[in-house]
C-alpha positions in Angstrom: 41.6 114.0 57.7 41.3 113.1 54.1 44.5 111.1 54.2 43.2 109.0 57.1 40.0 108.4 55.2 42.0 107.2 52.1 44.1 104.8 54.2 40.9 103.3 55.8 39.3 102.7 52.5 42.4 101.0 51.1 42.5 98.8 54.1 38.9 98.0 54.0 39.4 97.0 50.3 42.3 94.8 50.9 40.4 92.9 53.6 37.6 92.4 51.2 39.7 91.2 48.5 41.4 88.8 50.9 38.1 87.5 52.1 37.0 87.0 48.5 40.2 85.2 47.8 39.9 82.8 50.7 36.2 82.2 49.7 37.2 81.4 46.1 39.9 78.9 47.4 37.5 77.3 49.7 34.9 77.0 46.9 37.6 75.5 44.4 38.7 73.0 47.3 35.1 72.0 47.8 34.4 71.5 44.1 37.6 69.5 43.7 36.8 67.2 46.8 33.2 66.9 45.5 34.5 65.8 42.1 36.8 63.3 43.7 34.1 61.9 46.0 31.5 61.7 43.0 34.1 59.8 40.7 34.9 57.5 43.5 31.3 56.7 44.0 30.7 56.3 40.2 33.7 54.1 39.9 32.4 51.9 42.9 28.9 51.7 41.3 30.4 50.8 37.9 32.6 48.2 39.6 29.5 46.8 41.4 27.3 46.9 38.2 30.2 45.2 36.2 30.5 42.4 38.8 26.7 42.0 38.7 26.7 41.7 35.0 29.5 39.2 35.1 27.2 36.8 36.6 25.2 35.3 33.8 21.3 35.1 34.1 20.2 31.5 33.3 16.9 29.6 33.1 16.9 26.0 34.1 14.6 23.0 33.7 14.4 19.5 35.2 14.8 16.6 33.0 11.6 15.1 32.2 10.7 11.4 32.5 7.4 11.7 30.7 7.0 9.2 27.8 8.1 11.0 24.5 6.2 10.1 21.2 7.1 11.8 18.1 6.3 11.6 14.4 8.8 10.8 11.7 8.1 12.4 8.5 9.4 10.6 5.4 8.9 10.7 1.6 7.5 7.7 -0.2 6.1 6.5 -3.6 3.0 4.5 -4.0 3.1 1.3 -6.0 0.6 -1.2 -7.0 0.3 -4.2 -4.6 0.8 -6.5 -7.7 2.1 -5.1 -11.0 2.3 -7.5 -13.9 3.9 -6.2 -17.3 2.5 -8.3 -20.2 5.0 -9.4 -22.8 4.5 -11.4 -25.9 5.6 -15.1 -26.0 5.3 -15.3 -29.8 6.3 -13.1 -32.5 3.9 -11.5 -35.0 1.7 -8.5 -35.6 -0.9 -7.2 -33.2 -4.3 -8.1 -34.7 -6.6 -6.3 -32.1 -6.6 -5.1 -28.6 -9.6 -5.3 -26.2 -8.9 -3.0 -23.2 -7.2 0.4 -23.0 -5.6 2.2 -20.0 -7.9 2.6 -17.0 -10.1 -0.5 -18.0 -10.9 -2.8 -15.1 -10.3 -6.4 -16.2 -10.9 -9.9 -14.6 -8.5 -12.7 -14.6 -8.6 -14.4 -17.9 -10.0 -11.5 -19.8 -8.4 -11.2 -23.3 -6.3 -8.0 -23.6 -5.1 -8.4 -27.2 -4.7 -10.9 -30.1 -1.5 -11.4 -32.0 -1.5 -12.7 -35.7 1.3 -15.2 -36.1 1.9 -16.3 -39.6 5.2 -17.7 -39.1 4.1 -19.7 -36.1 1.1 -21.2 -38.0 3.4 -22.4 -40.8 5.7 -24.0 -38.2 2.7 -25.9 -36.9 1.6 -27.1 -40.2 5.2 -28.2 -41.0 5.4 -30.0 -37.5 2.2 -31.9 -38.2 3.5 -33.1 -41.6 6.7 -34.3 -40.0 4.5 -36.0 -37.4 2.5 -37.9 -40.2 5.7 -38.8 -41.9 7.2 -40.2 -38.8 4.1 -42.1 -37.9 4.1 -43.7 -41.4 7.7 -44.5 -41.3 7.1 -46.1 -37.6 4.2 -48.2 -39.0 6.3 -49.5 -41.8 9.2 -50.5 -39.6 6.7 -52.2 -37.2 5.4 -54.4 -40.1 8.9 -55.1 -41.2 10.0 -56.1 -37.5 7.1 -58.3 -37.1 7.9 -60.2 -40.3 11.4 -60.7 -39.4 10.5 -61.6 -36.0 8.3 -64.4 -37.4 11.3 -65.8 -39.2 13.5 -65.8 -36.2 13.1 -69.3 -35.3 14.2 -70.6 -38.9 17.4 -70.7 -40.6 16.2 -68.3 -43.2 17.4 -65.1 -41.4 20.2 -64.3 -38.9 19.3 -63.3 -35.4 21.3 -59.9 -36.0 19.1 -59.0 -38.8 16.0 -59.6 -36.7 17.6 -57.4 -33.9 18.3 -54.7 -36.4 14.7 -54.5 -37.6 13.5 -54.3 -34.0 15.9 -51.5 -33.1 14.8 -49.6 -36.2 11.2 -49.8 -35.3 12.0 -48.6 -31.8 14.0 -45.6 -33.2 11.1 -44.7 -35.4 8.8 -44.8 -32.5 11.0 -42.4 -30.7 10.9 -40.1 -33.8 7.1 -40.2 -33.6 7.2 -39.1 -30.0 9.6 -36.3 -30.8 7.5 -35.1 -33.6 4.4 -35.3 -31.4 6.1 -33.2 -28.7 7.0 -30.6 -31.3 3.5 -30.3 -32.4 2.4 -30.0 -28.9 4.9 -27.2 -28.3 3.7 -25.4 -31.2 0.1 -25.7 -30.2 0.8 -24.4 -26.7 2.7 -21.5 -28.5 -0.4 -20.6 -30.4 -2.3 -20.2 -27.2 -0.1 -17.2 -26.5 -1.6 -15.4 -29.5 -4.0 -14.1 -26.9 -2.6 -11.9 -24.2 -4.6 -12.7 -21.0 -5.0 -10.7 -17.8 -3.4 -12.7 -15.1 -5.5 -11.2 -12.2 -8.2 -8.9 -11.4 -7.0 -5.3 -11.8 -6.7 -2.2 -13.9 -4.9 -1.7 -17.2 -2.3 1.0 -16.2 -0.3 1.0 -19.5 -0.9 0.0 -23.2 2.3 0.3 -25.2 1.1 -1.2 -28.6 -1.4 -0.8 -31.3 -3.1 -2.6 -34.2 -0.5 -3.7 -36.8 2.5 -3.2 -34.6 5.3 -5.7 -35.0 5.6 -7.9 -31.9 8.7 -9.5 -30.8 9.2 -12.1 -28.1 9.6 -10.4 -24.7 12.8 -12.4 -23.7 14.3 -11.3 -27.2 14.2 -7.7 -26.3 10.6 -7.0 -27.0 8.9 -4.2 -25.0 6.0 -4.7 -22.6 2.6 -4.4 -24.3 0.3 -3.9 -21.4 0.7 -3.5 -17.5 -2.1 -4.9 -15.3 -2.0 -3.5 -11.7 -4.0 -4.7 -8.6 -4.7 -1.4 -6.9 -7.2 -2.4 -4.1 -4.1 -2.3 -1.9 -0.9 -0.3 -2.4 2.6 -0.7 -1.2 4.6 2.4 0.1 8.4 1.8 0.5 10.1 4.3 2.8 13.7 4.5 4.0 13.8 4.7 7.8 16.9 6.2 9.5 19.0 3.5 11.2 18.6 5.1 14.7 14.7 4.9 14.4 14.4 1.4 13.1 13.9 -0.1 16.6 11.1 2.3 17.1 9.2 1.3 14.0 8.3 -2.4 14.5 6.1 -4.3 12.2 2.4 -3.2 12.9 3.4 0.6 13.4 0.5 2.8 12.0 1.2 5.2 9.4 -0.6 8.1 7.9 0.0 9.6 4.5 -1.1 12.5 2.3 -0.9 13.0 -1.4 -0.7 16.4 -3.2 -3.8 15.8 -5.4 -6.0 15.4 -2.4 -5.1 18.1 0.1 -6.7 17.9 3.7 -7.2 14.1 3.2 -5.2 11.6 5.2 -5.0 7.9 4.5 -3.9 5.2 6.9 -1.5 2.2 6.4 0.4 -0.2 8.5 4.1 -1.1 8.5 4.2 -4.9 7.3 7.8 -5.6 6.2 11.2 -4.5 6.9 14.4 -5.5 4.9 16.3 -6.1 8.1 19.3 -4.6 6.7 20.9 -1.2 6.6 21.8 0.3 3.2 25.5 1.4 3.8 25.2 4.2 1.3 22.3 5.9 2.8 22.3 4.6 6.5 18.6 3.7 6.2 16.5 0.4 6.3 13.9 -0.3 3.6 10.4 -0.7 5.1 7.0 -1.6 3.3 3.7 0.0 4.4 0.5 -1.5 2.9 -2.3 1.0 2.4 -6.0 0.2 1.7 -7.3 1.6 -1.6 -10.7 0.1 -1.9 -12.1 3.4 -2.8 -9.6 3.8 -5.6 -8.6 7.4 -4.6 -4.8 6.7 -4.7 -2.8 5.8 -7.6 0.3 3.8 -8.3 3.3 6.1 -8.8 1.8 8.8 -6.5 4.4 10.8 -4.3 3.3 10.5 -0.7 4.3 12.2 2.5 4.4 9.5 5.2 4.1 10.2 8.9 5.2 7.4 11.1 4.2 7.4 14.9 7.5 6.6 16.5 7.3 4.3 19.6 9.2 5.6 22.7 12.7 4.1 23.2 12.3 3.6 26.9 9.6 4.4 29.5 12.1 5.9 32.0 14.2 8.0 29.6 15.2 11.4 30.7 14.5 14.2 28.2 16.0 17.8 28.0 15.6 20.6 25.4 18.0 20.3 22.5 19.2 23.9 23.2 20.7 22.6 26.5 23.3 20.5 24.7 27.0 21.8 24.7 29.2 20.6 21.7 33.0 21.4 22.2 36.4 19.6 22.0 35.4 17.5 25.1 32.4 16.0 23.4 28.7 16.4 24.2 27.6 17.7 27.5 25.0 19.8 29.6 25.5 22.5 32.2 23.5 22.0 35.5 23.3 24.3 38.4 23.8 23.2 42.1 22.2 24.5 45.2 24.9 27.2 45.6 24.3 28.6 42.0 27.5 27.1 40.8 27.7 25.4 37.4 28.8 21.8 37.0 29.2 20.6 33.3 28.3 17.0 32.9 29.1 14.7 29.8 26.2 13.0 28.4 25.1 10.4 25.8 22.0 10.8 23.5 19.6 7.9 23.0 17.4 9.7 20.5 17.2 13.1 18.9 13.7 14.3 18.4 14.3 17.7 17.0 13.4 20.2 19.9 13.9 17.5 22.6 16.5 15.1 23.0 16.5 11.9 25.1 19.5 11.3 27.3 20.7 7.8 27.9 23.6 8.5 30.4 25.1 11.4 32.4 22.0 12.9 34.2 19.7 12.3 37.0 16.1 13.3 37.6 17.1 15.9 40.2 19.4 17.9 38.1 18.7 21.5 37.2 19.8 21.8 33.5 20.4 25.2 32.0 18.3 25.7 28.9 20.5 27.9 26.9 24.1 27.8 28.4 26.2 30.9 27.9 29.2 30.5 25.6 32.2 29.2 27.4 30.4 28.2 30.6 32.6 26.0 32.8 32.4 24.0 36.0 32.6 26.2 39.2 31.2 29.4 37.6 28.5 31.3 39.5 25.2 32.0 37.7 21.9 33.9 38.5 19.0 31.5 38.2 16.2 33.8 36.9 13.4 31.1 36.3 12.8 27.4 36.8 10.2 26.0 34.4 8.0 23.2 35.7 9.3 19.7 35.3 8.1 18.2 32.2 8.5 21.2 29.9 10.9 19.3 27.8 8.3 16.5 27.2 5.6 19.0 26.3 7.8 20.1 23.4 8.2 16.5 22.4 4.5 15.9 22.3 3.8 18.7 19.7 1.6 17.8 16.7 4.4 17.3 14.4 7.8 16.1 15.7 9.8 16.0 12.5 12.9 14.3 12.2 15.4 17.2 11.6 18.6 15.0 11.9 17.7 11.9 10.0 
């Protein structure tokens, strides 16, 4: 009986162990299969995600035909409308001066007087020479008349009469020469006084009482400077590509450091009509009204020119849309099937944040604002937004459209 019980227990244990082993194998198989299935699903999802991320998300904008107006910011230097350095015409010593820097003067006002001892002595000598020449001419006239009265007799030869007449004529010429010399020296004595040539302000005085004065043409320095400042000139160098957009009559506004927050207006009046080959710019002159006297010659000024539009129907795109590569300049557009087409373009004007395109685009194109690196024709992209047409022009009409490429 006991042997039969032991045999039954052993068989039962074996069956339990076999069932446990089968269950373990089933579990292992299920885990392995589940792992393979999960990995396959993850791989599929990763592939799908990779494929989805491979398609670039882009924002597009329609080229704008709105008129672009932009400001051109340039440095300039204010100059007097008329500036006259005053030099001495006669040598001597400064006797006195009447007006210092900042003085307002009228045309004809005496600025200074020069003491000219050398010139005074030359004038005395010239007058003495004139008196001597006149006396000689008078004597030769009397002699010529006496010989002329004897010309009809045999007492004198005709040649002697002619000689006396020629001597008289030569002495008359000497009188005229001496007279002209006196008049010249008298005219030079008029330059003892330095005169203001026009109404203005004395902007420089470079001499003082007792100073040795040399003639300006002989290396003498300027003694005074008189400037007419009711109007001022500003010379600016306009980049060549902007010259057609800045015709005569263009309005300009300017600011100076010493008067922050205040703006003055001027008008472009003249252009050099030539390009400086070293800078690629054209010199233009702006005239500014300074009746209030707040601006000063020599001032540094920041000039803002309102640049006229290059064309009424020009197309504009953001400058970020441009692609520069070995093929040249181009933009990337998106078709109805979300495929990219790269189009070569030409720039009419670069306005900083906006560029005007002269060729290569149509108004119906959808331009990628920030094209991905290496984008090419035929690639598929995902359009995530499409700003309203004219967004490019809105950027161009910002308060300050500086020239960042001039």
